C-alpha positions as CSV (number, residue, x, y, z in Angstrom):
1,X,114.5,89.5,71.2
2,X,116.0,86.6,73.0
3,X,119.2,87.9,73.6
4,X,117.3,91.1,75.3
5,X,115.5,89.0,77.4
6,X,118.8,87.0,78.5
7,X,120.6,90.4,79.1
8,X,117.7,91.8,81.4
9,X,117.3,88.4,82.9
10,X,121.2,88.2,83.9
11,X,121.5,91.9,84.9
12,X,118.2,91.5,87.2
13,X,119.9,88.7,88.8
14,X,123.4,90.2,89.5
15,X,121.8,93.4,90.9
16,X,119.3,91.4,93.4
17,X,121.8,88.8,94.3
18,X,123.6,91.6,96.5
19,X,120.9,92.4,98.4
20,X,120.0,88.8,98.7
21,X,123.2,88.0,100.2
22,X,123.4,90.9,102.6
23,X,123.0,90.6,106.3
24,X,122.8,93.4,108.7
25,X,123.1,91.2,112.2
26,X,122.9,87.9,113.2
27,X,119.8,85.6,112.8
28,X,118.1,85.1,116.2
29,X,118.8,81.7,117.5
30,X,116.6,78.3,116.2
31,X,113.3,78.8,119.1
32,X,114.0,82.8,118.6
33,X,111.5,85.0,117.0
34,X,112.6,88.4,115.9
35,X,110.3,91.2,117.4
36,X,109.8,92.3,113.2
37,X,108.3,89.0,112.6
38,X,106.1,88.9,115.8
39,X,104.5,92.1,114.7
40,X,103.7,90.9,111.6
41,X,102.7,87.5,113.0
42,X,100.2,89.5,115.0
43,X,98.6,91.5,111.9
44,X,98.2,88.2,110.1
45,X,96.1,86.6,112.6
46,X,94.2,89.5,113.3
47,X,93.8,90.1,109.6
48,X,93.0,86.3,108.8
49,X,90.5,86.1,111.9
50,X,88.6,89.5,110.7
51,X,88.6,88.1,107.0
52,X,87.1,84.9,108.1
53,X,84.7,85.8,110.3
54,X,83.1,88.6,107.9
55,X,83.7,86.4,104.8
56,X,81.7,83.5,106.8
57,X,78.8,85.4,108.3
58,X,78.1,86.8,104.4
59,X,78.4,83.0,103.2
60,X,76.1,81.9,106.1
61,X,73.4,85.1,105.3
62,X,73.4,84.4,101.7
63,X,73.0,80.6,101.8
64,X,70.2,81.1,104.7
65,X,68.4,84.0,102.7
66,X,68.7,81.7,99.4
67,X,67.4,78.4,101.3
68,X,64.7,80.4,103.1
69,X,63.6,82.1,99.3
70,X,63.2,78.6,97.9
71,X,61.2,77.4,101.1
72,X,58.9,80.3,100.7
73,X,58.4,79.6,97.0
74,X,58.2,76.1,97.1
75,X,56.9,75.1,101.1
76,X,56.8,71.6,100.0
77,X,60.5,70.9,99.4
78,X,61.3,72.3,102.8
79,X,62.5,68.7,103.5
80,X,64.7,68.7,100.8
81,X,66.6,72.1,101.2
82,X,66.6,72.3,105.0
83,X,69.3,69.5,105.4
84,X,71.3,70.7,102.4
85,X,71.2,74.1,104.1
86,X,72.5,72.5,107.5
87,X,75.1,70.9,106.3
88,X,76.2,73.5,103.8
89,X,75.9,76.2,106.9
90,X,78.3,73.9,108.7
91,X,80.9,73.2,106.6
92,X,81.0,77.6,106.3
93,X,81.2,77.1,110.1
94,X,84.2,74.5,110.0
95,X,86.0,77.1,108.1
96,X,85.8,79.9,110.0
97,X,86.7,77.5,113.3
98,X,89.8,76.5,110.9
99,X,90.5,80.2,110.7
100,X,90.3,80.4,114.0
101,X,92.4,77.6,115.3
102,X,95.4,79.1,112.7
103,X,94.9,82.5,114.4
104,X,95.4,80.9,117.6
105,X,98.7,79.5,116.4
106,X,100.3,82.5,115.0
107,X,99.4,84.4,118.0
108,X,101.0,81.2,120.0
109,X,104.0,82.3,118.4
110,X,104.2,86.0,119.7
């Protein structure tokens, strides 16, 4: 069995190496970004922001709903629930803002 796996590995390595070392055209200059990469950077920035804002909004709504549910069941615990809830919401929002900064950085390369 070990010989078969070794053979499969060597054959796949030989077959893949031709495609890996093939070069269709010259690489862009040092500071230049290819057109194909620009398209993918724009798509990645858009999807990154969409996913971050969607999951951030969902997380904040879930955290707020759970905190308000706990306060409604025990109004005396409002002081102990409110501060951690606000800190948690701020941390969730900071992750969304961080993804916005990363998406802006990606779109700046376009």
